[in-house]
C-alpha positions as CSV (number, residue, x, y, z in Angstrom):
1,M,-1.4,-17.4,12.8
2,A,-3.3,-19.6,15.3
3,H,-6.1,-20.3,12.8
4,M,-4.1,-20.3,9.6
5,S,-4.5,-24.1,9.1
6,R,-8.3,-23.8,9.2
7,A,-8.6,-20.5,7.4
8,R,-9.6,-20.3,3.8
9,K,-6.7,-19.0,1.7
10,T,-6.2,-18.0,-1.8
11,E,-3.2,-16.5,-3.6
12,A,-3.0,-14.3,-6.7
13,T,-0.7,-16.8,-8.2
14,E,-3.1,-19.8,-7.9
15,P,-4.7,-21.0,-11.2
16,A,-8.0,-19.4,-10.5
17,V,-6.6,-15.9,-10.2
18,S,-3.3,-15.9,-11.9
19,L,-2.2,-15.5,-15.5
20,A,1.1,-17.1,-14.7
21,E,-0.5,-20.5,-14.3
22,G,-2.0,-20.5,-17.8
23,S,-5.7,-20.8,-16.9
24,S,-6.9,-17.4,-15.8
25,P,-10.6,-16.5,-15.6
26,A,-9.3,-13.6,-13.5
27,A,-6.8,-12.3,-16.0
28,P,-6.4,-8.5,-16.1
29,Q,-8.7,-6.8,-18.6
30,R,-5.8,-5.2,-20.3
31,V,-4.3,-8.6,-21.1
32,K,-7.7,-9.9,-22.4
33,A,-8.2,-6.9,-24.6
34,A,-4.7,-7.3,-26.1
35,R,-5.3,-10.9,-26.9
36,V,-8.6,-10.3,-28.7
37,R,-7.2,-7.6,-30.8
38,A,-4.0,-9.6,-31.5
39,D,-6.1,-12.4,-32.9
40,A,-8.0,-10.1,-35.2
41,A,-5.0,-8.1,-36.4
42,P,-1.6,-9.9,-36.2
43,G,1.7,-8.3,-37.0
44,A,2.2,-4.6,-36.5
45,G,-1.3,-4.1,-35.1
46,T,-0.4,-6.4,-32.2
47,E,2.3,-4.1,-31.0
48,A,0.1,-1.0,-31.2
49,T,-2.6,-2.8,-29.3
50,D,-0.3,-3.9,-26.6
51,E,0.9,-0.3,-26.2
52,R,-2.6,1.0,-25.9
53,A,-3.5,-1.7,-23.4
54,D,-0.4,-0.8,-21.3
55,A,-1.2,2.9,-21.5
56,L,-4.8,2.1,-20.3
57,H,-3.5,0.0,-17.5
58,R,-1.1,2.9,-16.4
59,Q,-4.1,5.2,-16.4
60,I,-6.1,2.8,-14.2
61,V,-3.2,2.6,-11.7
62,A,-2.9,6.3,-11.6
63,L,-6.7,6.8,-11.1
64,Q,-6.6,4.3,-8.2
65,R,-3.7,6.2,-6.6
66,I,-5.6,9.5,-7.0
67,S,-8.7,7.9,-5.4
68,S,-6.7,6.7,-2.4
69,L,-5.2,10.2,-2.0
70,G,-8.6,11.7,-2.1
71,I,-9.8,9.4,0.7
72,I,-7.0,10.2,3.1
73,A,-6.6,13.9,2.1
74,G,-8.6,15.2,5.0
75,G,-6.6,13.3,7.6
76,V,-3.3,14.2,6.0
77,F,-4.1,18.0,5.9
78,H,-5.2,17.8,9.6
79,E,-1.9,16.2,10.5
80,L,0.0,18.8,8.5
81,N,-1.8,21.5,10.3
82,N,-0.9,19.9,13.7
83,A,2.7,19.9,12.7
84,L,2.7,23.5,11.5
85,T,0.9,25.0,14.5
86,P,3.8,24.5,17.0
87,I,6.2,26.0,14.5
88,L,4.2,29.2,14.4
89,N,3.7,29.2,18.2
90,Y,7.2,28.5,19.3
91,A,8.6,31.1,16.7
92,K,6.4,33.8,18.3
93,L,7.5,32.8,21.8
94,A,11.1,32.8,20.9
95,L,10.8,36.3,19.4
96,R,9.3,37.6,22.7
97,N,11.7,35.9,25.1
98,P,15.3,37.1,25.0
99,D,16.6,34.2,27.2
100,P,19.1,32.2,24.9
101,E,18.3,28.9,26.6
102,Y,14.6,29.4,26.1
103,R,15.2,30.3,22.5
104,E,17.3,27.2,22.0
105,R,14.5,25.0,23.4
106,A,12.0,26.7,21.1
107,L,14.2,26.2,18.1
108,K,14.5,22.5,18.9
109,K,10.7,22.3,19.0
110,I,10.4,24.1,15.7
111,L,13.0,21.7,14.2
112,D,11.0,18.6,15.4
113,A,7.7,20.0,14.1
114,S,9.4,21.0,10.8
115,Q,10.7,17.5,10.3
116,R,7.3,16.1,11.0
117,A,5.7,18.4,8.4
118,A,8.4,17.5,5.9
119,A,7.8,13.8,6.4
120,I,4.0,14.3,5.8
121,A,4.6,16.4,2.7
122,G,7.2,14.0,1.4
123,G,4.8,11.1,1.8
124,V,2.1,12.8,-0.1
125,L,4.4,13.9,-2.9
126,G,5.9,10.4,-3.2
127,L,2.5,8.8,-3.5
128,S,1.2,11.4,-5.9
129,R,4.3,11.4,-8.2
130,P,5.7,7.9,-8.5
131,G,8.1,9.0,-11.2
132,R,8.1,9.0,-15.0
133,D,9.2,5.3,-15.3
134,P,6.7,2.9,-13.6
135,N,9.3,0.2,-14.0
136,H,11.9,2.0,-11.9
137,R,13.2,0.0,-9.0
138,E,15.7,0.8,-6.2
139,P,16.6,-0.7,-2.8
140,V,14.1,0.6,-0.2
141,D,14.0,0.2,3.6
142,L,10.5,-1.3,4.0
143,G,10.4,-0.2,7.6
144,R,10.7,3.4,6.5
145,L,8.1,2.8,3.8
146,V,5.7,1.4,6.4
147,E,6.3,4.3,8.7
148,D,5.5,6.7,5.9
149,V,2.3,4.9,5.2
150,V,1.3,5.1,8.8
151,T,1.9,8.9,8.7
152,L,-0.5,9.2,5.8
153,I,-3.3,6.9,6.8
154,E,-3.4,6.9,10.7
155,K,-5.6,10.0,10.9
156,D,-8.2,8.7,8.5
157,L,-8.3,5.4,10.5
158,R,-8.8,7.2,13.8
159,R,-11.5,9.4,12.3
160,H,-13.5,6.1,11.6
161,N,-12.8,4.7,15.1
162,V,-10.2,2.2,13.8
163,R,-7.0,1.7,15.8
164,L,-3.8,0.9,13.9
165,E,-1.3,-1.5,15.4
166,L,2.1,-1.6,13.9
167,Q,4.0,-4.9,14.2
168,M,7.6,-4.9,12.8
169,T,9.8,-7.9,13.6
170,S,12.5,-6.7,11.2
171,R,13.3,-4.0,8.7
172,P,14.1,-5.8,5.4
173,F,15.1,-4.1,2.2
174,A,13.5,-4.8,-1.2
175,R,14.2,-3.6,-4.7
176,I,10.9,-1.8,-5.5
177,N,9.1,1.2,-6.7
178,A,8.3,2.7,-3.3
179,A,5.3,4.8,-4.4
180,Q,3.6,1.7,-6.0
181,I,4.0,-0.5,-2.9
182,Q,2.8,2.4,-0.7
183,Q,-0.2,2.6,-3.0
184,V,-0.9,-1.1,-2.4
185,L,-0.7,-0.8,1.3
186,I,-2.9,2.3,1.5
187,N,-5.5,0.6,-0.6
188,L,-5.5,-2.5,1.6
189,L,-5.7,-0.3,4.8
190,I,-8.6,1.6,3.3
191,N,-10.3,-1.7,2.5
192,A,-9.7,-2.9,6.1
193,R,-11.2,0.2,7.5
194,Q,-14.3,-0.1,5.3
195,A,-14.7,-3.7,6.4
196,M,-15.2,-2.5,10.0
197,P,-17.9,0.2,9.7
198,D,-18.3,0.2,13.5
199,G,-14.6,0.5,14.2
200,G,-12.0,-2.0,15.4
201,V,-8.3,-2.8,15.1
202,V,-6.2,-3.2,11.9
203,R,-2.8,-4.6,12.2
204,L,0.0,-3.7,9.8
205,G,2.9,-6.1,9.9
206,L,6.4,-6.3,8.5
207,G,8.9,-9.1,8.7
208,L,10.9,-11.8,6.9
209,D,9.8,-15.3,6.2
210,P,11.8,-18.2,7.8
211,S,14.2,-18.4,4.8
212,G,15.1,-14.7,5.2
213,R,14.8,-14.2,1.4
214,T,11.2,-12.9,1.3
215,A,9.8,-9.8,3.0
216,E,6.2,-10.1,4.3
217,L,3.9,-7.1,4.6
218,S,0.5,-7.9,6.0
219,V,-2.8,-6.0,6.7
220,A,-5.2,-7.7,9.0
221,D,-8.7,-6.5,10.0
222,E,-11.4,-7.7,12.3
223,G,-14.3,-7.2,9.8
224,S,-16.9,-9.5,8.5
225,G,-14.5,-11.5,6.4
226,I,-15.0,-12.7,2.8
227,A,-17.6,-15.3,1.9
228,P,-16.0,-18.6,0.6
229,E,-17.8,-18.2,-2.8
230,H,-16.2,-14.8,-3.2
231,L,-12.7,-15.6,-2.0
232,R,-11.3,-17.1,-5.2
233,R,-12.7,-14.2,-7.3
234,I,-11.4,-11.5,-5.0
235,F,-8.6,-10.4,-7.4
236,E,-10.7,-10.4,-10.5
237,P,-11.1,-7.0,-12.2
238,F,-14.5,-5.4,-11.6
239,F,-15.4,-7.9,-8.9
240,S,-16.3,-6.3,-5.6
241,T,-17.8,-7.5,-2.3
242,K,-18.9,-4.0,-1.4
243,S,-22.7,-3.9,-2.1
244,A,-23.3,-0.3,-0.8
245,P,-21.4,2.9,-0.2
246,D,-19.5,3.2,3.2
247,A,-20.0,6.1,5.7
248,G,-18.0,8.4,3.4
249,G,-20.3,7.6,0.4
250,L,-17.6,5.4,-1.3
251,G,-18.4,2.0,-2.8
252,G,-16.3,-0.4,-4.7
253,T,-15.3,-0.4,-8.4
254,G,-13.7,-3.9,-8.2
255,L,-10.4,-2.5,-9.6
256,G,-8.5,-1.9,-6.3
257,L,-7.4,-5.4,-5.6
258,A,-6.8,-6.2,-9.3
259,V,-4.5,-3.2,-9.5
260,C,-2.8,-4.3,-6.3
261,R,-2.1,-7.7,-7.7
262,D,-0.7,-6.3,-10.9
263,I,1.7,-4.1,-9.0
264,V,2.9,-6.8,-6.7
265,E,3.4,-9.3,-9.6
266,A,5.3,-6.7,-11.5
267,H,7.7,-6.7,-8.5
268,H,8.1,-10.5,-8.9
269,G,6.0,-10.9,-5.7
270,R,2.7,-12.4,-4.7
271,I,-0.3,-11.3,-2.8
272,R,-2.5,-13.7,-0.8
273,V,-5.6,-13.4,1.3
274,E,-6.7,-15.5,4.3
275,S,-10.2,-15.0,5.6
276,R,-12.7,-16.4,8.0
277,P,-16.3,-15.2,7.8
278,G,-17.1,-13.2,10.9
279,R,-13.5,-13.1,12.0
280,G,-11.8,-10.8,9.5
281,S,-9.3,-11.0,6.7
282,T,-5.5,-10.8,6.3
283,F,-3.8,-9.7,3.1
284,T,-0.1,-10.5,2.8
285,L,2.4,-9.1,0.3
286,L,5.4,-11.4,-0.4
287,L,8.3,-9.5,-2.0
288,P,11.9,-10.7,-2.7
289,S,14.1,-9.1,-0.1
290,R,17.7,-7.9,-0.6
291,P,20.5,-6.8,1.7
292,S,20.8,-3.2,2.6
293,S,23.7,-1.1,1.3
294,A,25.3,-1.2,4.7
295,E,25.0,-5.0,4.8
296,L,26.5,-5.3,1.3
297,A,29.4,-3.0,2.4
298,D,30.0,-5.1,5.5
299,H,30.0,-8.3,3.5
300,A,32.5,-6.8,1.0
301,G,34.7,-5.7,3.8
302,A,34.7,-9.1,5.4
303,A,35.6,-10.7,2.1
């Protein structure tokens, strides 16, 4: 970025906001609770407390995912209706017209619209049902994941006069839980939209770092930015910069970014934010990349 050297920047792995560094005023509440109870009741009680804390954390993640789905639901259903309408119309026209060539063209239109509807429905199902095992990981095409996110969120952004620009310089793979990373991106995009109440542009980027070993997913807005005194607290649980509800009547609980950080760190990644007051903010996810199945097969064949 042109202004990166002058921009204020913080990462979720810096001492102020990361448990990994050993001094963590921003440690997740579930970890704090477990430590307090562990001191009071060592031994078997510690394991039970850890299990309860983990269960509570899973519930918080699920509630945040449901909240995101609720916010984008109107736009998703509108897009689904747009996909279903041509299916119905072209089916009626094909039934009325005996010309085989016309019917073939109508069937192709129906196929295209059906695939669009299936992609929308699949995105919603994937986000709403991330699987029984939250620790499940598999190689995922991040380009495809980003496209699915765009399908789910674009209508909501347009409804609030926000234009989405997609910038993909590569399509890296990563070993992830796709629904969880989708959840992070959707949360960041909703935050970006809320940071621009009068509309604007949000940029969703995907690429590799210069080493080629780390995938970078970024969400940049043109909002008011984050005040310097708030920047280092931005990933703390229950800390929010949203002082009032947005146009949709939604405020901030302070859990969204904390949950995002927990998800990314569980994938052995990092999340960072760069912000300039009055110029906007950029959140970047850094995830370990891995070769695609095709690349691994090519390498094995060459060997």
